[in-house]
C-alpha positions, 0 to 999 in steps of 0.5 A: 499499500505504501509502495503504492502512495509513493508510486502514485505521488512520483507520477505527479511530479512533472518532468521540467524541461525547455524544449523548442517550437518544431516543425512537423517530423513527418512532413516538415509543416509549420502549421499546425493546430492546438489539441490538447493543453493537459497531460493525462496527469493534469500537468501542462503539455502542449499538443499540437495536431499538423495540418497538413499530414496529421501527425500529432506531437508534443510542441515544444518539443523537448531537446534531445538532452532532455529526452535522453535524460528522462528515459535513462533517469526519470521514465520509469520512476514516472510511468511506474513509480519503480526503479526495477519490474514490479511483479505486476509488470513482470507478469503482465510484459511475460503474456505481451513477451510470448504473444509477440514471439508467436506473431514473429517467429514464423517468418524468423529463420532458424538462429535469427538475430534479433534486437527488441528496442526499449527491451524494458525488464528484458522479458521478450529477449528471454523468450526469444533466446529461449526459443533458440535465437541470437536475441538481445536489447536496447533499454536506456533506463540503468535499473531496468537494464540491470534488472534484464541481465540480472534476472535473465542473464541476456545482453542488454546495450544500456543506451539509446538506439542512436549510439547502439553499435550495431553493425549494417545489415547485421539483423534478422529482425528488429521489435520495437514494440510501443517505443516509436512514439517515445522518439524525438525522431521517430523517421532517423529511428526507422531508417536506423532499424532499416539499417540494421536489417539484411535485405530480407529482414523483419521489422515488428512495429507497433504504437498506440493509436490515438483513435483508438475507441476506448481512450478518453479524450482527457487522457490521451497525451503523456510527457512520454508520448512525443507523437501520437500515431493513427493508421495513416500517420503509422503508414505514411511514416514507415513508407517514408523510412523504406518499410511496407507491411507483409499482406493480409494482416490482422494485428490492428490499425498500428501493429504491423510486420513489415519488410524493408523495401529497396529504397525508402519511398518518396510518393509517401503521402498516401492519406492527403485528408487525413488532418482534416479527418483528425481535427474533425475527430478531436473537435467532436470526440469529448469528454462528454460524447465519450461517457455518453457511450458505453465504451468507458464502462465495458472498458473498466471491466475489461481492466478489472478482468486483466488485473485478476488474471495479473494477481493469478500469474504473480501469485501462482507462477507455475501457470505454463505459458499456454495458459499465458497466452490464453488469459489475455487473447485480446492483446496480441501485439504485447503492449509492454513497455510504453 
């Protein structure tokens, strides 16, 4: 109980940054409209909609040094109130790790080399190593990176993706699960991932969907998410960075398996009406409208069910992986790091 209280207080403490007004990272346009002035914890946070392509982002944008300092020293404390993973967090991420591995492994060659960017507590890397793959992680937070090494004996680069020592064409796969939205330069990150991959390599990419019907309007934005994607901006950004989705997928609007193309696409602006449509969405999908639907109340019962499942996994560790996967079949993309 005391730990939970301390955690709640810690999360209310704002991360101070100066930042600067930035143009859109996707299309470079400067025209935007403010769509949010508060983070979900009530702290001031100015969020804008690019009126050209529809990218939603924090503006003023924190500097690169401010972002790196936040993730190395503060992010886990702000988001989870801890410097190492809790039992609840581990139970949840183990489920996500298993489900994500089930999605990725049918497309990998034997003994494939794979990196998990934003590896958190290391559960996905550990899962992939148990399946016989050469897996390692990149995790900027000191406490979580060290926990990963101590708990699972895995390799974790305690740094950001920008300075990770990975050679071009070295990897068969990159996994970036709910981490791209945290990067100050998401296009640059995707281009870096592409350089690491072999020509037939695989990228698993998942980000939160700003248009998700279960997302409460007052809880849309928080400092850790510098960018907020919908399906259109997700697909346009990956095209611009040189990726194309595998066909016949059913993973969700902003979760995809992708392959690198021979070169980045110059004609990536495939959703020219996205900004107009999102502008209307923000003006009409208000808190009042949200709470007049069944969505928030149904979501509450679902969350209580997941909480009960996680408590069982914490207290009954003899559950097998089959139980783990069956306990939460709706969260196939393994949302565990953001």
